[in-house]
Structure formats: structure tokens, C-alpha cells
C-alpha positions as CSV (number, residue, x, y, z in Angstrom):
1,M,-17.0,49.1,7.8
2,P,-13.2,47.4,7.4
3,V,-10.9,47.7,10.0
4,T,-7.0,47.7,9.7
5,C,-5.4,44.6,11.7
6,P,-1.9,45.2,13.3
7,N,0.0,43.8,10.1
8,G,-1.7,46.4,8.0
9,H,-4.6,44.4,6.2
10,Q,-8.0,45.8,5.4
11,S,-10.5,43.2,7.4
12,E,-14.2,43.0,7.3
13,S,-14.2,41.2,10.7
14,T,-13.5,43.2,13.8
15,D,-12.3,40.7,16.0
16,Y,-9.8,38.7,13.8
17,C,-8.2,39.5,10.7
18,D,-9.8,38.2,7.3
19,T,-6.4,37.7,5.8
20,C,-3.8,36.5,8.7
21,G,-5.9,35.8,11.4
22,A,-4.2,38.4,13.9
23,V,-6.0,39.8,16.7
24,I,-7.7,43.3,15.7
25,G,-6.7,46.1,17.9
26,G,-3.5,43.9,19.2
27,A,0.1,44.5,18.8
28,A,1.8,43.3,15.5
29,P,3.0,39.9,16.2
30,D,7.1,39.4,16.6
31,P,8.2,37.6,13.2
32,T,10.8,36.1,15.3
33,T,8.4,34.1,17.5
34,G,5.5,33.4,15.2
35,P,2.0,34.3,16.1
36,A,0.9,36.1,19.0
37,A,-0.7,34.0,22.1
38,G,-4.3,34.1,21.4
39,D,-3.7,33.7,18.0
40,T,-3.4,30.1,17.7
41,A,-6.8,29.2,17.5
42,K,-6.9,31.0,13.9
43,V,-3.9,28.9,12.5
44,P,-5.4,26.0,10.6
45,A,-4.2,22.3,11.3
46,V,-2.3,20.4,8.4
47,A,-4.6,17.3,8.4
48,A,-2.6,14.0,7.7
49,P,-3.0,12.9,4.2
50,T,-5.5,10.3,3.3
51,C,-6.8,8.2,0.3
52,P,-9.7,10.5,-1.4
53,N,-11.3,7.2,-2.2
54,C,-11.2,5.1,0.9
55,G,-10.0,7.9,3.8
56,A,-6.9,5.2,4.5
57,P,-3.9,7.0,5.7
58,R,-1.1,7.5,2.9
59,E,2.3,8.4,2.8
60,P,3.5,11.4,0.5
61,D,5.5,9.7,-1.4
62,E,3.1,6.8,-2.0
63,A,1.5,6.3,-6.0
64,F,-1.1,3.8,-5.0
65,C,-3.3,3.4,-1.8
66,E,-2.2,0.2,-0.3
67,V,-5.9,-0.4,0.8
68,C,-8.4,0.3,-2.1
69,G,-5.4,0.5,-5.0
70,L,-6.7,4.1,-6.2
71,D,-3.9,5.6,-8.5
72,F,-3.2,9.0,-6.8
73,A,-1.7,10.5,-10.1
74,T,-5.0,9.3,-12.4
75,G,-8.0,9.0,-9.8
76,Q,-8.4,5.5,-11.7
77,L,-9.2,2.2,-9.6
78,P,-8.0,-1.3,-10.4
79,V,-10.6,-2.8,-12.4
80,A,-11.8,-5.9,-11.1
81,P,-11.8,-9.2,-13.2
82,A,-15.2,-10.3,-14.2
83,G,-17.0,-12.5,-11.4
84,G,-14.3,-11.8,-9.0
85,P,-14.8,-9.5,-5.8
86,D,-14.0,-5.9,-5.9
87,P,-10.3,-4.9,-5.2
88,A,-11.1,-1.5,-4.2
89,A,-13.1,-2.8,-1.1
90,A,-11.4,-1.8,1.9
91,G,-10.9,-3.6,5.4
92,A,-9.3,-6.8,6.4
93,A,-8.8,-9.5,3.9
94,A,-11.2,-12.2,4.4
95,P,-10.4,-15.1,7.1
96,P,-9.4,-18.8,6.1
97,T,-12.4,-20.7,5.5
98,G,-10.4,-23.9,6.6
99,E,-10.8,-25.6,3.2
100,D,-7.7,-27.2,2.1
101,T,-7.2,-26.4,-1.5
102,G,-4.3,-29.2,-1.9
103,W,-1.7,-26.2,-2.9
104,V,1.0,-24.6,-0.8
105,A,2.8,-21.4,-1.6
106,V,6.7,-21.6,-1.0
107,V,7.9,-18.5,0.0
108,S,11.7,-17.4,-0.6
109,A,14.5,-14.9,-1.1
110,D,15.7,-14.4,-4.5
111,H,19.0,-13.0,-4.8
112,A,19.0,-12.3,-8.4
113,Y,15.8,-10.9,-8.5
114,F,16.8,-8.4,-5.7
115,E,20.3,-7.6,-7.6
116,S,18.3,-6.6,-10.8
117,N,16.1,-4.2,-8.8
118,Q,19.1,-3.0,-7.6
119,A,20.5,-2.5,-11.0
120,E,17.3,-0.9,-12.0
121,S,16.6,1.2,-8.5
122,P,19.7,1.4,-6.6
123,D,18.7,1.7,-2.8
124,A,21.5,1.7,-0.3
125,S,19.4,1.2,2.5
126,V,17.6,-2.3,1.4
127,T,19.8,-5.2,2.0
128,F,19.2,-8.8,0.9
129,P,18.7,-11.1,3.9
130,T,21.0,-13.6,3.5
131,D,19.5,-15.8,6.5
132,A,15.8,-15.8,5.2
133,A,14.7,-19.2,5.6
134,V,12.4,-20.6,2.9
135,R,8.6,-21.3,4.4
136,E,5.4,-22.9,3.0
137,V,2.2,-21.3,3.5
138,P,-0.9,-23.7,3.0
139,L,-3.5,-22.1,0.8
140,M,-6.5,-22.8,3.2
141,S,-8.9,-21.1,1.0
142,S,-10.2,-20.1,-2.1
143,E,-8.7,-16.5,-1.8
144,I,-4.9,-15.9,-0.7
145,Q,-4.1,-12.4,0.0
146,I,-0.2,-11.2,-0.2
147,G,1.2,-8.3,1.6
148,R,2.2,-6.9,4.8
149,R,0.3,-7.0,8.1
150,S,-1.1,-3.7,9.7
151,D,-2.9,-3.8,12.7
152,S,-3.9,-0.3,12.7
153,K,-5.4,-0.9,8.8
154,G,-6.9,-4.1,9.5
155,I,-5.2,-5.8,7.0
156,F,-4.2,-9.5,7.8
157,P,-2.8,-11.3,4.6
158,E,-2.3,-14.9,4.6
159,I,0.9,-14.3,2.8
160,D,2.4,-11.9,5.3
161,L,5.6,-10.8,4.0
162,S,6.2,-8.5,7.0
163,E,7.3,-11.5,9.1
164,P,11.0,-11.4,9.5
165,P,12.8,-10.4,7.2
166,S,10.2,-7.7,6.1
167,D,10.2,-7.2,2.6
168,P,10.2,-3.3,2.4
169,G,8.8,-3.1,-1.3
170,V,5.8,-5.0,-0.9
171,S,2.5,-3.2,-0.5
172,R,0.3,-3.7,2.5
173,R,-2.1,-4.9,0.5
174,H,-0.1,-6.1,-2.8
175,A,-1.8,-8.9,-4.6
176,A,-4.3,-11.8,-4.3
177,L,-4.1,-15.5,-5.4
178,R,-7.9,-16.5,-6.4
179,R,-8.8,-20.4,-7.1
180,Q,-10.7,-21.1,-10.3
181,P,-13.3,-23.5,-10.6
182,D,-10.9,-26.0,-12.5
183,G,-8.7,-25.9,-9.5
184,E,-5.8,-23.6,-10.9
185,W,-4.9,-20.2,-9.9
186,V,-4.7,-16.9,-10.9
187,V,-2.9,-13.7,-9.4
188,V,-4.3,-10.1,-9.3
189,D,-2.3,-7.1,-8.5
190,H,-4.1,-4.8,-6.3
191,G,-2.6,-1.8,-7.6
192,S,0.7,-2.1,-5.7
193,T,3.4,0.4,-5.7
194,N,6.3,-1.8,-7.0
195,G,3.9,-4.2,-9.1
196,T,3.5,-8.1,-9.3
197,V,5.9,-10.2,-11.9
198,V,4.8,-13.3,-13.1
199,R,7.1,-16.3,-14.5
200,S,10.1,-13.5,-14.6
201,A,8.4,-11.8,-17.5
202,V,10.1,-8.4,-18.4
203,S,7.1,-6.2,-16.9
204,A,4.7,-6.5,-14.1
205,I,1.3,-7.6,-14.5
206,K,-1.4,-4.9,-14.7
207,P,-3.3,-4.0,-12.0
208,G,-6.7,-5.8,-11.9
209,D,-5.9,-8.5,-14.6
210,A,-6.1,-11.8,-13.5
211,V,-3.2,-13.8,-14.9
212,R,-3.4,-17.8,-14.8
213,L,-0.8,-19.7,-12.7
214,H,0.2,-23.5,-13.2
215,D,1.6,-25.9,-10.6
216,G,5.4,-24.6,-10.4
217,D,4.9,-21.3,-11.7
218,H,6.2,-18.4,-9.5
219,L,5.9,-14.4,-9.3
220,H,8.0,-12.2,-7.5
221,V,7.2,-9.3,-5.5
222,G,8.8,-6.6,-3.4
223,A,12.5,-6.4,-3.4
224,W,13.5,-9.7,-3.3
225,T,10.4,-12.2,-2.6
226,R,9.9,-14.9,-4.8
227,I,6.2,-16.9,-4.2
228,T,6.4,-20.2,-6.3
229,L,2.7,-22.4,-6.2
230,R,3.1,-26.2,-5.7
231,K,0.3,-28.7,-5.5
232,V,0.9,-31.0,-2.1
233,G,2.9,-33.8,-2.7
234,T,5.2,-32.6,-6.1
235,A,8.7,-31.9,-5.8
236,T,9.6,-28.5,-4.6
């Protein structure tokens, strides 16, 4: 038969209250001190939020999973381009194969792009890195990941934008450059939080779409990063 817990709830269980978890027969808990001793086993722990698709840890304010690209609002995954690898596959980026593709990615900090971002969404905590050096990343394989390194998540992008100065607007697994059979490249956004803008377009490309790039073309990611593709030996 039902019993009454110290808080006045009716409970079918005779050891702990079905409603509040209080010990049946124990004294009513002091509301100023929290649950009575011995009741902690009945208080459920709050699990850290994870991606429902791949199980990767997620921040409460993230719109997309940084590992598989899942849109948390719609539950949709990025669409893989025909013949390309699945952008929803979790895990580390494939290591370079050692193949010299004859191209480099020139990575720089673009102040004009930073200012346009600040004009649209001001964020006083993000400042432009005036001492950022221009660097070249050789494209040594047919697929190059763009993002920010994460040892805990097993993410090691070839174009690592966590290197000082770290661009906070870049997702861990942001986008990829993929070489085509004709030697040219396409860029595919993995469903990043802030998107990928090609050739200073008005809007970012759609996640999963393969957008062709040519020698000298550039793309913007994050708060200030500009990435320009160059064939080796051409003027910069």
C-alpha cells in the first residue's frame, strides 16, 4: 500500500519516495542545506551534452557538431558531394600521403574581413591579431582538412587554425579542400558554425556543396582568416 514520505508525497516504494527520492521514514530535509545525507544516490547526475549522431562532446551554444556537422536545430547532416567521402564520418583527419600536389595554401589574417564580421556581429572579446604572420601550407595530399586541432577529439587538420594566433571563429572540423581529377580543387564546408565564404561572396557556401577553386582563388573562415590557393611557382 502507498506510504507517505517526509515531504508529504504518496509513494509505492517503501524505501525511497517515488516523487522526490527522500528516505521513507526519515526526517524531512532542511531546505536550506539540500538533500538529507544518504539521499545523494537518488539525485540523478546531469550528463554533459553530446551530439546525438556521433556522441562527440558539444557546447550548449553550438549550432552544429564540430565532428560530424550535424545541425542540432534540424537534425540534418551535411550532404556529401557525389564520389566524395562522408562528411559525417567522425574521427581524425586522414594523415598526409606524402603526395606533392604542386599547390600551397597561403594563410593570412584579413583585417577587412574581420571588420565586416565585427560590423555584423560585434564581439569585444575578439581582437584582430596585428602581428599575425603569413604562412604557406603545402597541399601534400588530395584531401586537406581545415579546422582547429583537438587532441581529445582526435582532430588534426592539415591547415590548423589553432596555431597562434588561434582564430576563435573556426570550427574544429570546419571544411576540406579536395583535389579533382583535372588537378583543380573544390572546397566543402562540413557544417561549420560560422561558415565558409568563397571569393568574398555575400553569403557562405551551403554545407556539403563542393565549390570549385582555381589558382589565386581565396576563401574566408572564422573571424579573420583568409586562405588563398596558389600553384607552386606562381606569384603571390
